[in-house]
C-alpha positions as CSV (number, residue, x, y, z in Angstrom):
1,M,94.4,57.5,130.6
2,S,96.9,60.1,132.0
3,N,99.0,57.2,133.3
4,N,99.0,55.9,130.0
5,S,99.9,58.9,128.2
6,V,103.0,59.2,130.5
7,D,104.1,55.7,129.5
8,L,103.7,56.6,125.9
9,H,105.9,59.5,126.5
10,K,108.5,57.2,128.5
11,E,108.3,54.5,125.5
12,L,108.7,57.3,122.8
13,K,111.8,58.8,124.5
14,T,112.9,55.1,125.0
15,F,112.6,54.3,121.1
16,F,112.8,57.3,119.3
17,G,114.7,59.8,122.1
18,F,111.8,62.3,121.4
19,N,110.4,64.1,124.5
20,K,107.0,65.0,122.8
21,F,104.7,63.9,120.1
22,K,103.7,65.7,117.0
23,G,100.3,67.0,116.2
24,L,97.9,64.2,116.4
25,Q,100.3,61.3,116.8
26,E,99.5,60.6,120.4
27,Q,95.8,60.1,120.1
28,V,96.6,58.2,116.9
29,I,98.9,55.7,119.1
30,K,96.2,55.2,121.8
31,S,93.5,54.5,119.2
32,I,95.8,51.6,117.9
33,I,96.7,50.3,121.2
34,E,93.1,50.2,122.3
35,G,92.9,47.9,119.1
36,N,90.7,50.2,117.0
37,D,90.6,50.0,113.4
38,T,92.1,53.7,112.7
39,F,92.5,55.8,109.7
40,V,95.0,58.4,109.6
41,I,95.4,61.3,107.0
42,M,98.6,63.1,107.5
43,P,100.4,65.3,105.6
44,T,104.0,64.4,104.1
45,G,106.4,65.3,107.0
46,G,103.7,64.8,109.8
47,G,105.2,61.9,111.3
48,K,103.1,59.3,109.9
49,S,105.4,56.3,110.0
50,L,105.7,56.8,113.9
51,C,102.0,56.4,114.2
52,Y,102.4,52.5,113.6
53,Q,106.2,52.0,114.2
54,L,105.8,52.7,118.2
55,P,102.7,50.9,118.7
56,A,104.1,47.9,116.9
57,L,107.1,47.9,119.3
58,I,105.2,48.1,122.4
59,K,102.5,45.6,121.4
60,E,102.9,41.9,121.8
61,G,103.2,40.0,118.3
62,T,104.3,41.2,115.1
63,A,102.7,44.0,112.9
64,I,102.7,43.7,109.1
65,V,103.0,46.9,107.1
66,V,101.9,46.9,103.6
67,S,103.8,49.5,101.4
68,P,104.0,49.8,97.7
69,L,107.6,50.7,97.5
70,I,110.6,48.5,97.9
71,A,112.8,51.6,98.5
72,L,110.6,53.3,101.0
73,M,110.5,49.7,103.1
74,K,114.1,49.6,102.8
75,N,114.8,53.3,104.8
76,Q,112.3,52.4,107.2
77,V,113.8,49.0,108.2
78,D,117.2,50.5,108.3
79,A,115.8,53.3,111.0
80,I,114.2,51.0,112.9
81,R,117.0,48.5,113.2
82,G,119.1,51.6,114.1
83,I,117.2,52.0,117.3
84,S,117.6,48.4,118.3
85,S,120.4,46.0,119.1
86,H,118.6,43.1,117.2
87,R,118.8,43.3,113.8
88,G,115.7,41.1,113.5
89,I,113.3,43.9,114.7
90,A,112.3,44.9,111.7
91,H,112.3,43.0,108.1
92,V,111.2,43.3,104.6
93,L,109.4,40.4,103.2
94,N,109.4,40.8,99.0
95,S,110.7,39.5,95.7
96,S,114.0,40.6,96.4
97,L,114.9,37.9,99.2
98,N,116.5,34.6,98.5
99,K,115.5,31.2,100.0
100,S,117.6,31.3,103.2
101,E,116.6,35.3,103.6
102,V,113.2,34.2,103.9
103,N,113.9,31.2,106.4
104,Q,115.8,34.1,108.5
105,V,112.8,36.2,108.6
106,K,110.2,33.6,109.4
107,S,112.6,32.1,112.2
108,D,112.8,35.7,113.8
109,I,109.1,35.9,113.8
110,E,108.6,32.7,115.3
111,N,110.6,33.8,118.0
112,G,108.9,36.6,118.7
113,I,111.9,39.0,117.8
114,T,110.4,40.8,114.7
115,K,108.0,43.7,115.6
116,L,107.6,45.0,112.2
117,L,107.3,42.9,109.0
118,Y,107.3,45.4,105.8
119,V,105.7,44.0,102.8
120,A,104.3,44.7,99.3
121,P,100.9,43.7,98.3
122,E,102.0,41.4,95.7
123,S,104.0,39.2,98.2
124,L,101.2,39.2,100.6
125,I,99.0,37.4,98.1
126,K,101.6,34.3,98.2
127,E,99.7,31.3,99.6
128,E,102.9,30.3,101.4
129,Y,103.1,33.8,103.5
130,I,99.3,33.6,104.0
131,D,100.2,30.1,105.9
132,F,102.8,31.1,107.7
133,L,101.3,34.5,109.0
134,K,98.0,32.8,109.9
135,S,99.9,30.8,112.6
136,Q,101.6,33.8,114.1
137,K,100.8,36.5,116.6
138,I,100.0,39.3,114.4
139,S,99.4,42.8,116.5
140,F,97.7,44.6,113.6
141,V,98.0,45.5,110.0
142,A,99.1,49.1,108.9
143,I,98.6,50.1,105.3
144,D,100.8,53.0,104.2
145,E,99.9,54.9,101.3
146,A,96.3,54.1,101.6
147,H,95.2,56.0,98.5
148,C,96.7,53.4,96.4
149,I,93.2,51.6,97.2
150,S,91.5,54.3,95.5
151,E,90.7,54.6,91.8
152,W,90.2,58.2,92.7
153,G,93.7,58.2,94.4
154,H,96.6,59.6,92.3
155,D,98.7,56.5,92.6
156,F,96.0,53.7,92.0
157,R,97.4,50.2,92.2
158,P,95.0,47.2,91.7
159,E,96.5,44.7,93.9
160,Y,95.8,47.1,96.8
161,R,91.9,46.4,96.2
162,N,92.0,43.0,97.5
163,L,93.8,43.5,100.9
164,R,90.9,43.2,102.9
165,N,90.3,39.8,101.9
166,I,93.7,38.8,102.5
167,I,94.0,40.3,105.9
168,E,90.8,38.4,106.7
169,K,92.5,35.2,105.9
170,I,95.4,35.8,108.1
171,D,93.7,37.1,111.5
172,N,90.9,39.4,112.6
173,V,93.1,42.1,113.7
174,P,92.6,46.0,113.6
175,I,93.8,47.6,110.4
176,I,95.5,51.0,110.4
177,G,95.1,52.7,106.9
178,L,97.6,55.9,106.4
179,T,98.0,58.3,103.7
180,A,99.3,62.1,103.4
181,T,96.8,63.2,100.8
182,A,93.3,62.3,100.3
183,T,90.3,64.2,99.1
184,E,86.8,63.2,100.7
185,K,85.9,61.1,97.6
186,V,89.4,58.9,98.2
187,Q,88.7,58.9,102.3
188,E,85.2,57.4,101.6
189,D,86.7,54.9,98.8
190,I,89.5,53.7,101.1
191,L,87.0,53.1,104.1
192,K,84.8,51.2,102.1
193,T,87.3,49.1,100.5
194,L,89.1,48.4,103.6
195,G,85.7,47.6,105.4
196,M,86.4,49.8,108.2
197,S,83.5,52.3,107.9
198,D,83.7,52.8,111.7
199,A,87.3,53.3,112.1
200,K,88.5,55.9,114.5
201,T,89.7,58.8,111.6
202,F,92.4,61.3,112.6
203,K,93.0,64.2,109.9
204,A,95.6,66.7,110.4
205,S,95.8,69.9,108.8
206,F,97.3,69.9,105.6
207,N,98.6,73.4,105.7
208,R,102.3,73.8,105.3
209,P,102.7,77.3,106.3
210,N,106.6,77.4,105.5
211,L,106.1,76.5,101.8
212,F,105.9,79.3,99.2
213,Y,103.6,78.5,95.9
214,D,104.2,79.9,92.6
215,V,103.0,79.0,89.3
216,R,104.7,80.6,86.2
217,P,103.5,80.5,82.5
218,K,105.9,77.7,80.7
219,T,107.5,79.0,77.9
220,K,110.4,77.9,75.5
221,N,112.9,79.6,77.8
222,I,112.2,77.5,80.6
223,N,115.9,76.1,81.0
224,S,117.2,79.4,81.6
225,D,114.6,80.3,84.0
226,I,115.4,77.2,86.1
227,I,118.8,77.6,86.0
228,R,118.8,81.4,87.2
229,F,116.5,80.0,89.9
230,I,118.9,77.6,91.1
231,R,121.7,79.7,91.1
232,L,119.6,82.3,93.3
233,H,119.3,79.0,95.5
234,M,123.2,78.0,95.2
235,N,124.4,75.0,97.2
236,K,120.6,74.1,98.5
237,S,118.8,70.9,97.7
238,G,116.3,70.8,95.5
239,I,113.9,68.3,93.4
240,I,113.0,69.0,89.7
241,Y,110.1,66.8,88.6
242,C,109.3,66.0,84.6
243,L,106.7,63.7,83.4
244,S,108.7,61.8,81.0
245,R,112.4,60.1,81.2
246,K,113.6,61.7,78.2
247,K,113.1,65.4,79.8
248,V,114.7,64.1,83.1
249,E,117.9,63.2,81.1
250,E,117.7,66.4,79.1
251,I,117.2,68.5,82.1
252,A,119.8,66.9,84.3
253,Q,122.5,67.1,81.1
254,V,121.6,71.1,80.4
255,L,122.3,71.9,84.4
256,Q,125.3,69.5,84.6
257,V,126.7,71.6,81.5
258,N,125.9,74.8,83.4
259,G,128.0,73.7,86.6
260,I,125.2,72.6,88.5
261,K,125.9,69.4,90.5
262,A,122.7,67.6,89.4
263,V,121.6,63.7,88.5
264,P,118.8,61.9,86.7
265,Y,116.4,59.7,88.7
266,H,114.0,57.2,86.7
267,A,112.6,53.8,86.2
268,G,114.7,53.4,83.3
269,L,117.8,53.7,85.0
270,D,119.1,50.2,86.6
271,A,118.7,49.7,90.4
272,K,122.3,50.3,91.6
273,T,122.1,53.8,89.5
274,R,119.1,54.9,91.0
275,A,120.5,53.8,94.5
276,K,123.5,55.8,93.9
277,H,121.8,58.7,92.5
278,Q,119.5,58.7,95.7
279,D,122.4,58.5,98.2
280,M,124.4,61.2,96.6
281,F,121.4,63.4,96.9
282,L,120.9,62.5,100.7
283,M,124.6,62.7,101.2
284,E,124.6,66.0,99.6
285,D,127.3,65.3,96.8
286,V,125.0,66.7,94.3
287,D,122.5,69.5,94.9
288,V,119.7,68.7,92.6
289,V,117.8,65.4,91.6
290,V,116.0,65.5,88.2
291,A,113.1,62.9,88.7
292,T,110.1,61.4,87.3
293,I,107.6,61.2,90.0
294,A,109.1,57.8,91.2
295,F,111.5,59.6,93.3
296,G,111.1,60.7,96.9
297,M,108.4,58.6,98.5
298,G,109.6,57.8,101.7
299,I,112.6,60.0,101.2
300,D,113.4,61.6,104.8
301,K,115.6,64.6,103.5
302,P,114.3,67.5,105.9
303,D,116.2,70.4,104.1
304,V,115.0,70.0,100.6
305,R,114.5,73.9,99.7
306,F,112.9,74.0,96.5
307,V,110.6,71.7,94.4
308,I,110.3,72.6,90.9
309,H,107.5,71.2,88.3
310,H,109.1,71.5,84.9
311,D,105.5,69.5,84.1
312,I,102.3,70.3,85.6
313,P,101.4,66.9,87.3
314,K,98.0,64.8,86.7
315,S,96.5,65.5,90.1
316,L,96.5,67.7,93.0
317,E,96.9,65.1,95.0
318,S,100.3,64.5,93.3
319,Y,101.3,68.0,93.4
320,Y,100.6,68.2,97.0
321,Q,102.8,65.1,97.8
322,E,105.6,66.3,95.5
323,T,105.7,69.8,96.9
324,G,105.7,68.4,100.2
325,R,109.0,67.2,100.1
326,A,110.3,70.4,100.5
327,G,111.0,72.3,103.9
328,R,110.1,69.2,106.0
329,D,112.1,70.8,108.9
330,G,110.1,73.8,109.1
331,G,112.6,75.9,107.1
332,E,112.4,77.5,103.7
333,G,110.6,75.7,101.0
334,Y,109.7,77.0,97.3
335,C,107.5,75.1,95.3
336,L,107.5,76.3,91.4
337,A,105.6,75.0,88.9
338,Y,105.7,75.8,85.2
339,Y,102.0,75.7,83.5
340,S,101.0,75.7,79.8
341,Y,97.7,74.6,78.7
342,K,99.6,72.6,76.0
343,D,100.9,70.2,78.5
344,I,97.1,69.5,80.0
345,E,96.2,68.8,76.4
346,K,99.3,66.3,76.1
347,L,97.9,64.5,79.2
348,E,94.4,64.5,77.9
349,K,95.8,62.8,74.8
350,F,97.3,60.4,76.6
351,L,94.1,59.5,78.7
352,S,92.2,59.0,75.6
353,G,93.6,55.4,75.0
354,K,92.6,54.4,78.5
355,P,89.0,52.8,79.5
356,I,86.1,55.2,79.4
357,A,85.7,55.1,83.4
358,E,89.6,55.8,83.8
359,Q,89.2,58.5,81.4
360,E,86.6,60.1,83.3
361,I,88.7,60.1,86.5
362,G,91.7,61.3,84.8
363,N,89.8,64.2,83.4
364,A,88.2,65.2,86.2
365,L,91.2,65.5,88.2
366,L,93.3,67.2,85.2
367,Q,90.3,69.8,85.6
368,E,91.4,70.8,89.1
369,V,95.2,70.9,88.1
370,V,93.9,73.5,85.6
371,G,91.7,75.4,88.3
372,Y,94.8,75.4,90.8
373,A,97.4,76.8,87.9
374,E,94.9,79.3,86.6
375,T,93.4,80.5,89.6
376,S,93.8,84.2,90.8
377,M,93.1,83.5,94.5
378,S,95.3,82.4,97.2
379,R,96.6,79.1,96.1
380,R,96.9,77.9,99.8
381,K,93.1,78.4,100.1
382,Y,92.6,76.5,96.8
383,L,94.8,73.6,97.7
384,L,93.4,73.4,101.1
385,H,89.7,73.6,100.0
386,Y,90.5,70.7,97.5
387,F,91.1,68.3,100.8
388,G,88.2,69.6,102.4
389,E,89.7,72.1,104.6
390,E,88.7,75.6,105.1
391,F,91.6,78.5,105.2
392,D,91.3,81.8,106.6
393,D,93.6,83.7,103.9
394,V,94.0,86.6,105.9
395,N,94.9,85.8,109.4
396,G,95.8,81.7,108.7
397,L,99.6,80.7,109.1
398,G,101.5,81.2,105.9
399,A,98.4,83.2,104.0
400,D,101.2,85.5,102.3
401,M,103.3,82.8,100.9
402,D,102.0,82.6,97.7
403,D,102.5,84.5,94.1
404,N,99.1,85.6,93.9
405,V,98.7,87.0,97.3
406,R,102.2,89.0,96.8
407,N,101.1,89.8,93.3
408,P,97.3,90.3,93.4
409,K,95.4,90.2,90.4
410,K,92.3,92.9,89.7
411,K,89.0,92.4,91.2
412,H,85.6,93.2,89.8
413,E,82.0,93.4,91.0
414,A,80.3,89.9,89.8
415,E,77.2,89.9,92.2
416,D,74.8,89.6,89.1
417,D,77.1,87.2,87.2
418,L,77.3,85.0,90.2
419,K,73.2,85.2,90.7
420,L,72.9,84.2,87.1
421,L,75.3,81.2,87.3
422,L,73.5,79.6,90.4
423,E,70.1,80.0,88.9
424,V,71.1,78.2,85.9
425,V,72.6,75.6,87.9
426,R,69.3,75.4,89.8
427,E,67.0,75.4,86.7
428,T,68.8,72.9,85.0
429,N,68.1,70.5,88.1
430,Q,71.7,70.4,89.1
431,K,72.4,67.7,86.9
432,Y,75.4,69.1,84.9
433,K,79.0,69.2,85.4
434,S,80.7,72.9,85.0
435,K,81.5,72.3,81.2
436,E,77.8,71.8,80.5
437,V,76.8,74.8,83.0
438,V,79.2,77.0,80.8
439,N,77.7,75.9,77.7
440,T,74.3,76.6,78.9
441,L,75.2,80.1,79.8
442,I,77.0,80.9,76.5
443,G,74.2,79.1,74.5
444,K,76.5,76.5,73.0
445,V,74.6,73.2,72.0
446,N,75.8,69.6,72.4
447,A,74.2,66.5,72.4
448,L,73.7,66.1,75.9
449,L,72.2,69.8,76.3
450,K,69.7,68.9,73.6
451,S,68.3,65.4,74.9
452,H,67.7,67.4,78.4
453,K,65.9,70.0,76.1
454,T,68.1,72.5,77.9
455,D,68.6,74.4,74.4
456,Q,64.8,75.2,74.3
457,Q,64.6,77.2,77.9
458,S,64.4,80.9,78.3
459,F,67.9,81.1,80.0
460,F,70.1,79.1,77.3
461,G,72.7,81.7,76.4
462,A,71.8,84.1,79.3
463,G,75.6,84.6,79.5
464,K,76.6,84.9,76.0
465,K,78.1,88.4,76.5
466,R,80.9,86.8,78.6
467,E,83.6,84.2,77.3
468,G,83.1,80.6,78.3
469,N,86.5,80.8,80.4
470,Y,85.1,83.5,82.4
471,W,82.3,81.6,83.4
472,M,84.7,78.5,84.1
473,A,86.9,81.1,86.2
474,L,83.7,82.0,88.2
475,I,82.4,78.6,88.8
476,R,85.8,77.6,90.4
477,Q,85.7,80.8,92.5
478,A,82.2,80.2,93.5
479,L,83.3,76.5,94.6
480,V,85.8,77.5,96.9
481,A,83.8,80.3,98.4
482,G,81.2,77.7,99.1
483,F,78.1,78.7,96.9
484,I,78.1,75.5,94.9
485,K,80.0,72.3,95.4
486,K,80.9,69.3,93.5
487,E,78.8,66.0,94.2
488,I,80.9,63.1,95.4
489,E,78.8,60.2,94.2
490,Q,78.5,61.6,90.3
491,Y,81.9,63.2,90.2
492,G,81.8,66.5,89.0
493,V,78.1,67.2,88.8
494,V,77.9,70.7,90.5
495,K,75.1,71.3,93.1
496,I,73.9,74.5,95.2
497,T,74.6,74.6,98.6
498,E,72.3,76.5,101.2
499,K,74.8,79.5,101.1
500,G,74.0,79.3,97.1
501,I,70.3,79.3,97.9
502,N,70.6,82.2,100.0
503,F,72.6,84.1,97.9
504,I,70.0,83.8,94.8
505,N,67.1,85.2,97.4
506,N,69.3,88.0,98.9
507,P,72.2,88.7,96.4
508,T,75.1,90.7,98.0
509,S,78.8,92.0,97.0
510,F,80.9,89.0,95.3
511,M,84.1,90.4,94.2
512,M,85.4,88.1,91.3
513,T,89.0,88.1,90.7
514,E,90.2,88.4,87.2
515,D,92.0,85.3,86.1
516,H,95.4,85.6,84.6
517,V,95.2,84.5,80.7
518,Y,97.9,82.2,80.1
519,T,97.9,82.8,76.2
520,E,101.3,81.6,74.9
521,S,102.6,84.4,72.8
522,D,105.0,83.1,70.3
523,D,107.4,82.1,73.0
524,A,108.3,85.2,74.9
525,P,110.6,84.7,77.4
526,I,109.9,84.7,80.7
527,V,112.9,85.2,83.4
528,A,112.2,84.7,87.0
529,S,112.4,87.3,89.7
530,T,113.2,86.1,93.2
531,K,109.7,87.1,94.5
532,G,107.3,85.2,92.7
533,G,105.8,86.0,89.7
534,S,108.1,87.1,86.8
535,A,110.3,89.8,86.4
536,S,109.6,92.4,83.5
537,A,111.4,94.0,80.9
538,D,112.6,97.6,81.7
539,E,109.9,99.4,79.6
540,T,111.8,102.7,79.1
541,L,114.8,100.6,77.5
542,V,112.3,98.5,75.5
543,K,111.1,101.7,74.0
544,L,114.5,103.0,73.1
545,L,115.3,99.8,71.2
546,K,112.3,99.8,69.5
547,D,113.1,102.7,68.1
548,L,116.5,101.9,67.0
549,Q,115.1,98.7,65.7
550,K,113.2,100.6,63.3
551,T,116.0,103.1,62.3
552,V,118.3,99.9,61.7
553,A,115.6,98.3,59.7
554,K,114.9,101.2,57.5
555,K,118.9,101.5,56.9
556,N,119.2,97.7,55.8
557,G,115.9,98.0,53.8
558,V,114.1,95.4,55.8
559,P,111.2,95.3,58.2
560,P,111.5,95.7,61.8
561,Y,111.1,92.4,62.9
562,A,113.5,91.1,60.5
563,V,116.1,92.7,62.6
564,F,115.4,91.4,65.9
565,Q,111.7,89.9,67.1
566,E,110.1,91.7,69.7
567,T,110.7,88.9,72.4
568,S,114.3,89.1,71.7
569,L,114.3,93.1,72.4
570,D,112.2,92.4,75.6
571,D,114.6,89.9,76.6
572,M,117.4,92.5,76.1
573,A,115.9,94.9,78.2
574,L,115.8,92.1,81.0
575,K,119.2,91.0,80.9
576,Y,121.1,94.2,79.6
577,P,123.6,92.7,77.3
578,I,126.8,95.1,76.6
579,T,128.8,92.9,74.5
580,I,128.3,91.1,71.1
581,D,129.1,87.9,73.0
582,E,126.4,88.5,75.8
583,L,124.0,89.6,72.8
584,K,124.3,85.8,71.5
585,N,122.8,84.7,74.7
586,I,119.6,86.5,74.1
587,Y,116.3,84.7,73.2
588,G,116.3,84.1,69.6
589,V,119.7,85.8,68.8
590,G,122.3,83.8,67.0
591,D,125.8,84.4,66.0
592,G,125.0,85.9,62.8
593,K,122.1,88.2,64.2
594,A,124.5,89.5,66.9
595,R,127.3,90.3,64.2
596,K,125.0,91.5,61.3
597,F,122.7,94.1,63.5
598,G,124.1,94.1,67.3
599,K,126.8,96.4,67.3
600,P,124.3,99.7,67.8
601,F,122.0,97.9,70.2
602,V,124.9,96.6,72.5
603,E,126.2,100.3,72.5
604,L,122.8,102.0,73.5
605,I,122.3,99.4,76.2
606,A,125.9,99.8,77.6
607,K,125.4,103.8,77.6
608,Y,121.8,103.3,79.1
609,V,123.5,101.0,81.9
610,E,125.8,103.8,82.8
611,E,123.5,106.6,82.9
612,N,121.2,104.9,84.9
613,D,123.4,103.2,87.4
614,I,121.5,99.6,86.4
615,L,122.5,96.6,88.1
616,R,122.8,94.2,85.6
617,P,122.1,90.7,86.6
618,D,125.4,88.3,86.7
619,D,126.6,87.5,83.3
620,F,123.6,85.1,82.5
621,V,124.5,82.3,79.9
622,V,123.0,79.2,79.6
623,K,125.0,77.0,77.7
624,S,123.6,74.2,75.7
625,T,124.3,70.5,75.7
626,G,124.9,70.7,72.0
627,V,122.3,68.6,71.1
628,N,120.5,71.3,69.3
629,S,124.0,72.5,67.8
630,G,124.2,69.0,66.2
631,L,120.6,69.1,65.0
632,K,121.1,72.7,63.6
633,L,124.4,71.6,61.8
634,Y,122.5,68.5,60.4
635,I,119.8,70.5,58.9
636,I,122.0,73.0,57.5
637,Q,124.2,70.3,55.8
638,N,120.9,68.6,54.4
639,T,119.5,71.3,53.3
640,D,122.5,72.3,51.3
641,R,122.2,68.9,49.7
642,K,118.7,69.5,48.7
643,L,117.3,66.6,50.6
644,P,113.5,66.3,50.9
645,L,112.3,68.1,54.2
646,Q,110.2,65.1,55.2
647,D,113.4,62.6,54.9
648,I,115.4,65.3,57.2
649,A,112.4,65.0,59.8
650,K,112.1,61.3,59.6
651,S,115.9,60.7,60.0
652,K,115.8,62.9,63.1
653,G,112.7,61.2,64.5
654,L,111.0,64.8,64.2
655,E,107.1,65.6,63.3
656,F,107.6,67.7,60.2
657,S,106.0,70.7,62.2
658,E,109.0,70.5,64.7
659,L,111.4,70.5,61.9
660,I,110.1,73.5,60.7
661,E,110.3,75.0,64.1
662,E,114.0,74.3,63.9
663,M,114.6,75.8,61.0
664,Q,112.7,78.9,62.2
665,R,115.0,78.6,65.2
666,I,117.9,78.7,62.9
667,V,117.1,81.6,60.6
668,Y,115.9,83.8,63.4
669,S,118.9,83.5,65.2
670,G,120.9,84.7,62.1
671,T,121.9,81.5,60.1
672,K,121.0,81.4,56.2
673,I,119.4,78.2,55.1
674,N,118.1,77.7,51.8
675,I,115.0,75.7,51.0
676,D,114.0,77.2,47.6
677,Y,114.4,73.4,46.2
678,C,111.4,72.5,48.2
679,I,109.3,76.0,48.0
680,D,109.8,75.9,44.3
681,D,107.8,72.4,44.3
682,L,105.0,73.9,46.4
683,L,104.4,77.2,44.9
684,D,105.2,78.8,41.7
685,E,107.1,82.1,41.2
686,D,104.4,84.7,41.1
687,Q,103.0,83.1,44.1
688,Q,106.3,83.5,46.1
689,E,106.6,86.8,45.1
690,E,103.1,87.7,46.4
691,I,103.9,86.1,49.9
692,F,107.4,87.8,49.7
693,E,106.0,91.2,49.3
694,Y,103.5,90.6,52.1
695,F,106.1,90.1,54.5
696,M,108.4,92.8,53.6
697,E,105.3,95.4,54.3
698,A,103.9,93.5,57.0
699,E,104.2,95.2,60.7
700,N,104.9,91.6,62.2
701,D,105.7,88.3,61.3
702,S,102.5,86.7,62.8
703,I,101.3,83.3,60.6
704,Q,97.6,83.9,61.9
705,R,97.8,87.5,60.5
706,A,99.2,86.1,57.0
707,L,96.5,83.4,57.1
708,D,93.9,86.1,57.7
709,E,95.1,88.3,54.8
710,F,95.2,86.0,52.4
711,D,92.0,84.2,53.4
712,G,92.8,80.6,52.3
713,D,94.9,81.0,49.4
714,Y,97.8,79.7,51.2
715,D,98.2,76.9,53.9
716,E,100.0,77.4,57.0
717,E,103.0,75.1,56.2
718,E,103.3,77.2,53.0
719,L,103.3,80.4,54.5
720,R,105.8,79.2,57.4
721,L,108.4,77.9,54.7
722,M,108.5,81.2,52.8
723,R,108.7,83.4,56.3
724,I,112.1,80.8,56.7
725,K,113.1,81.8,53.3
726,F,112.1,85.5,53.7
727,I,113.8,86.0,57.1
728,S,116.9,83.7,55.7
729,Q,117.0,86.2,52.4
730,V,116.6,89.7,54.0
731,A,117.8,89.4,57.7
732,N,120.6,87.0,57.7
């Protein structure tokens, strides 16, 4: 064998110019050369493709490589052609070829020139190709992105399911399955579907110690946060992922307007534009690509320095793959994700139209994402645990590279709660998923619990002194600590481990980390610091600004919140605006507000900055793309024309609630809108006066508080419209 390994090193040097193999590469290549079915799980950037490229070049015959993406095949074919004097050494066989190109491919295979043939699964189904390949010498079949086989994978492709039958038609050759992400469930599925349960399996560590993981609450201020972040990483390459094409276009535009070299990338662009944008990124003509998840598969750019998720992805596999595109050269890689439970609800809604089986899978995967985003433990440990790998979060490589570890959350003793949780799992015969376990603990009845008579048991409601989300957090931490596990066969059902049984019999201390609660305050601005986590406002300055807010309010005979909202004061204490122009860039402050109330505020801040030697953030301004200013103008003009609000919303493709939000934004930033004509249809004079007086006296402008106060006399819409009228009249 040692002789063989020397040869392998020689071949590696000859073909690729490398002196040594990376990680598990050498063992994998030996397995393939020996003719074994082989299964390789190797993270992005681990050198997966070399595992089949080198054996294909060494072995007699042609290796077939099945790959889901044309762009990915093209990249690899170009790379292989670059190491050989013969262009025909590697070919693509897919729908993009014409007749004469197909004939050229066939002739190169017949003449023993082609060592690697890249095909899409759809092409492999064609009878004419199957018949042709049957008669050729095939060395092996490699299936790249093998997770596409599994419905539990993050990128399921039905056409992958049938690959085994097609390969058998061609020849009885070894099969190599390769993937960059796979949970135990997906691994099991791949091996079963490819009929290679006795394959030699090689699994590399999923730990990427150079990546820093950071999750921040997503607020309306996300664009300025992203721009600020990119400016801190000026002239470095980065990718921003969004779930919709519309959002990709919008963000790319905002970045361009703010002087950042960015391009969009999504399936709605024609192939030529996509290729051009991808090349601009690779050639560093642009710094940032804003993309849907279609971007980045097989992109071998080693120095991507940050990956931002504007929207949280649908599964942790997707997240892992996408973040894995950062720092492939071992250098800095910052992975920043914005999280809001609203996004999860949108994805759940999107799933609700799918077949039941798909919904179940989709929801189970989403819950893992929620767990990751909301967890307060080491994100690296959580992520690696998901992929079936234990991580030492004290001494492990990269242990301090995440926001939760750098800014730890509080812990408390939860020994009794954990014991109760484990007992409930045991007493309900280990047949429930997390949600049912939590419902049992807090005593919330549903049909499933009723059918098993769980609601009649003595332990039903035994944990009602705690909230449901507390128990959910404890379940997540108990999973990672190994007291319980999720069943693979009945996906998501919680079972007790031996460690859990021991804990029930001999409980010991269990320090539970308190979860960060992601409540969405009324769109509070969050501005990033560079340390991970988020910067906090200058508390001393906030206090001074609040006193001034009260004084100015009294002088003008309006409630304090009508001068500036609290979120605006926080933002001032973060950005220190010292001119009226700078004040206009503060969250929720428009031109009108700045002119009407701004002078004493900027004077106070300027004095404070000077007295305390404060280093202000570089004059931070986010320019808008003008989309919103166009909408603002449209709304003002058409309310002046007394056009029904429903018609205004409809003509701009807005939901009515979205129109109300836009109008709120307009009046809160200091511009008047007159919607009396619409309110007069809804409420009589006395009712209007009653609500007006309420807002005048109220200590804040919360709609929920107003709803509670009026106890059903008015609905939310009426109160929101009256609040717009009120702010417009008294504050602007």
